[in-house]
N, C-alpha and C positions, 0 to 999 in steps of 0.2 A: 759326782762321787756320792756314794751312799754309805751310811753307817747305820748302826742300830738305832741311835738317837734320832737321826733325821728321818729314818723310815717310820719310826713310831709316831713322830710328830706329823708326818705327811698322812699317815693312816688316820690319826685322830681328826685332822682337818677335813679330809675327804669324807669321813664318816659323818661328821657334823654337817658338812655342806649338803650331802646327799639326803640326810635326814630332814633338813629344813627346806631345801629347794629341789630335791629329787622326787621321783615317783617310780613306782613299781607296778607294772600291769601284768596281765596273763602272759605277755610275750617279752617285755623289755624292762630293763633297769635304765633310767635316764635322768638327766638333769638339765637345766638350762639357765641362761642369763642374758641380760641385755648387752653385756660386755663381751665382745668377741675375744679380746685379749685374755680375760679371765677364763673363758671356756677352753681356749687353746692351752693355757697353763694347767688347767685341770686335766686335759688329755695327756700332757707330758708327765704329770705326777702319776696318772694311772698307768702309763707305759713303764714307769719305774718298777711297778709290781707285775708287769707282763700283761696288763689289762688293756685290750684293744677296744677303741670306741670309734663311732662314726659321727661326724659333725654335720649337722643340718642347719640351714638358716632360712628364715622366712621374714618377709616384709608384711607386718601386721598393720592393718589400717588403724589410725589414731594411736598407734603404739610405737611403730618403727621396727627396726630389725630386731629379731629375736634369734638367739643362737642356742642350739640344743645338741647334746651328745647322748648317744645310747650305747650301752655295752654290746659288743658283737661276739657271739659264740658262747657255747656252753663253758669252754675253758675260762673265758674271761669272767663269766658269772661265778664260777667256782672260786677263782682267785679273789674276786670281790668279797664273796662270802667268807673266805678263809682269812684274808688279811685286813679287810676294811669293815664291811658290814654296816648295818643300820643300828641306831641307838634304841629306838622304841621296840617293844616286844611285837607289836602289830606288824611292823615292817620287817623285823628279823624273821618272822615265820614265812613270809611270802616267797623269798628266794628259793626255799626248799623245793617248791613245785616247779620252779624254772630250771633247776639244775639238770633235770633229765630230759629237757626239751631243747630243740634247736629250731626255732621258727623258720619256716621257708622264706620269709621275707628277708632274712639276713643274707642268704644266697652268697656266702663266701666261696669264692672259686679259686682253685690253684691253677695258674696258667701254665702253658707250655709243658704239659705232661703227656702228650700224645705218644711220643716215642717210648716212654716208659710203660704206659698202658698197653701199647702194641706188643711189646715184648712179653707182657704178662698174659695177654689174651689167650694164646694157645694152651695155657696150663689150667684154664678155668672151664666150668661146665654150667649149664642151665641158666638160672636167673642171673648169677653173677657175670656170666659171659654176655648176656644181654645188656647188663648195666655198663660193662666196659665198652661193648660195641656202640652203645649210644653216645659215648664220649669220643670215639675215634673214627666213626664211619665217615666215608668220603662222598657217597652218593646222595646223602641228604644232610640237613643241618644237624650239627652235633649239639649236645647239651653240655653244660659246664660241669667240671669235676668239683662239685660242692663237697663240703665235709660230710654231709649226710651220705652221699654216694660213696665217698672215700671210706667211711666207716663200714658200710655194707660190703664193699670189695675186700677190705682187709680182714673182716670177721670171717668171711667164707673162702678166702684165698687158700688153696691147698698147700702152698709151699711157703711157710712163714720165714724161712731162711733165705728166700730169694732176695738178691740185692736191690732190685727195684721196689719190692714190697717193703723192705727195711727202710729204704729212703723215703717212701711215702708215709710209713709209720712215724718216721722222725717228724715229718710235717705235722701230722696229726697230734702227736704227743706234746710237741713244743708249741702248739698253737701259732704256728707261723702264719703271717698275714701278709697279703699283697694288696697294693692299691695303685691306681694310676696316678702318675705325676700330673698335677693340675697345670702348673706353669713353672718356668724357671726365669727369674728376673735378675738382671745385673744391678748391683747396688754397692755402695760403699758404706762401711760400718766399722767402728772400732771393735776389735774382738779381743777376748781374754782367754788364754788357754789354761785348761785344768787338766792335770795328769789323771789318767784312769789306770791305776796300778795293775788291774787284772789282765789287761791286754795291751798295755804300753801304747795306747793311742791318746789322743787329746780331744777335748771338746772346745769348740770355738763358736760361741753363740748358738749352741745346739747342734752344730755340725761336727762330725767326727773327722779329724784330719791329722796327718803326721806333721811333726815339727820340721818341715823341710828347710825352712830358712835358717833356723838356729844350727842344725847339724851341717848344713851346706857352708855357712859362713865360718863355723868353727873349723872346718876342714879346708878353708881357703878359697871357697868359690867366689867368683867375681860377679858383678852385675850382669855381664855378658852371658855367663853360664847359668845364672839363676833365672834370668828372665823367661826363657822357654819352659823351664820346669814348672813355673807358677802361672804361665800364660799371661805375662805382663810385659810392658815395655821395659827397655833398659833403664830408663829414668825412674820408673816405678820400682824396679828391682833395687836400684842404688838407694832410693829413699828408704826401702825396707832395711837394707844393710846398715845405713847411717842411723836409723832409728834403733836398730838392735844394739849397735855399738854405744849409743847414747844411754840406752837402758842398762846395758851390761858392759861397762867399761873394761872389766877384767878380761873379756874376750880380746879386745883390741890390744891390751897390754901383753897378753900371752902371745899373740901373733907377732907383734913387733919384737918382743924380747927373744922369741924363738928364732926368728930370722936373723937377728943381730948376732946371737951366739953362733948360729950355723955358719954365717959368713966369716966370723972371726976364727972359729975353731975347725971349720971344715966338716963338722958333723953335728948331728943332734942326738939326744939320748933320752931314754925313758926315765921315769922317776927312780928306777933302780940302777941306772947307769949303763944300760945296754945301748950301744951306739950304732948309728947308721951314717955312713959317710955321705956327704952331700957336696961333692966338688962342683956341681953345676950351679950352685947358688952364686958363683962368681962369673958364670957365663952371661950371655946376652940373648935377647929374643925369646922365642918359645921354650928353649931349653931351660932358661932361668925361671920362667913362669911355672913350668911343670915342676921344677925342683922346689920352688917355694911352696906349692901345694903339697908336695910330698913331705917337706920339712915340717909343715904345720900339722900334718896328719900323723906322721910317724910316732912322735912321743905319746900321743893319745892312744893309738892302737897298740903300740908296744907295751905301754903301762898296763893296758887292759889285758894283754896276753900274759904279761908277767904275773899279774895278780891271779889270773886263771890257772897258770901252772902251779903257783904257790897253793892255791886252793885244792888242786888235784892231789898234790903231795900230802897236804894236811888230811884230806878225806881218806886217802890210801892208808896213811899211818893210823888214823883213828879206827878204821875198820879192822886192821890187823891187831891193834892193841886190845880191842874188845872181842877178838876171835869171832867175828861175824862172818856168815857165809856170803853176804852181799859183795858183789864185785863190780868195779867200774868196767863198762863196755867201750865207751868212746866219748870224745869231747866234740861238740858241734858249736863253734863260735864261743858264745858265752854260756853254754849249757854243758852239763855232764849227764850222761845217761848211765844208769846203773841197773843191774839185774839183782833182784832181792827175793828171797822166800817170802810168802805171804805173812808169816809170823814175825818177820823183821821189818816190815814196811814202816810201821809207826815209829819204831826205835831209830831206824835209819833216816827217816824224814826229819826228825828233831835233830839228829846228829849232823846231818848235812847243813841245816840252817845255822846251827851253832858254830860249826867249823868254818864255813865259807863266809859268814858275815863278820867274823873276827880274825880273818887270815892276815889283814893288815889294817892299821889304824889310819884312816884318812879324816879330812875335815868334814866330809860328807858320809852318811851311812852307806854301807854296801848292802843293799836290800837283796834278799834271796827268796825266790818263790819255788816251792817244792810241789811237784805233781806226781801222782802215781796212777797206775792202771795196768790192766792185762794186755790192752791193745792201744794204739794211738787214739782210736775213737773213744775209748773208755777213760782217757786221762782226766783227772779232777784234782783239785787242791787237796794235798795230803794233810 
């Protein structure tokens, strides 16, 4: 997770480190260390700012292994100059000459773009046609689609609205980077999950993962059902479930209490009293197992649906009270899609957050994210 304070601290640390242990040449900005762990941590910090770097290692006689990273691409150098920079005036001046250059040694290539370039090829002429042909030809060895070649193609391509050209421009503008996986090793390690609010995924020791175990167990999954989902044995899956119950005993209590009430009353209900009949809780075999999963799941899903309906009513009433032109179009799971005049976007964004976050008071906050845009591709935080 990143916030303004952590970003500022990271930028100050990186600036000081590159000032003391970094160098800037006619082609590269780089830094090094004897510690591989430190260098890899520096790479991760740089990536938080969108700065891509390449790691090199050498076994130096009478010194040992030395690890070095250098920034890759004009975009990375621009981001470094904008967000981090050097401390001394002498070093601060030198990146300026680098910003307009992309040394050929970098050779960043975009893989698997032949089909896209082939579709663009008939629309081009002269030099740019030759450049594309060199990347897609079949009778002789092709050259890679480097950022230099991509820039020339996009600058001279006659149809800027072409979908393939737009996709390639997205690669160029966002400084997307590809690298070959060096190795994948199986290991065991204790991991700790951190929520990333902007995209609702999780970080576990640097890897992005979804919280498969928690959601599955909360909805009544067994070790038999969980094992294939996480590519583990049934015993390993059961160990994960047992560990989760030990760490969060409230989940176990919720499951046991819900099933007990369902067997006693013949139904389960949402937080607001909406009921679902569960006669098969008293059955046997597979029917009872399926009913138990449904009984655990139903109150959670029903409560979420109830809150969503309450939020929609609240938003509808708030829009009418303020005589706004914005209208709700549809609901998709836990989202509401509205259509708003440009002049009302800021007002409605604030109104949505206020109404939906306070539609019902729970022991946990009801966080709401609002995004706006003229198309799906243009959506951004409002």
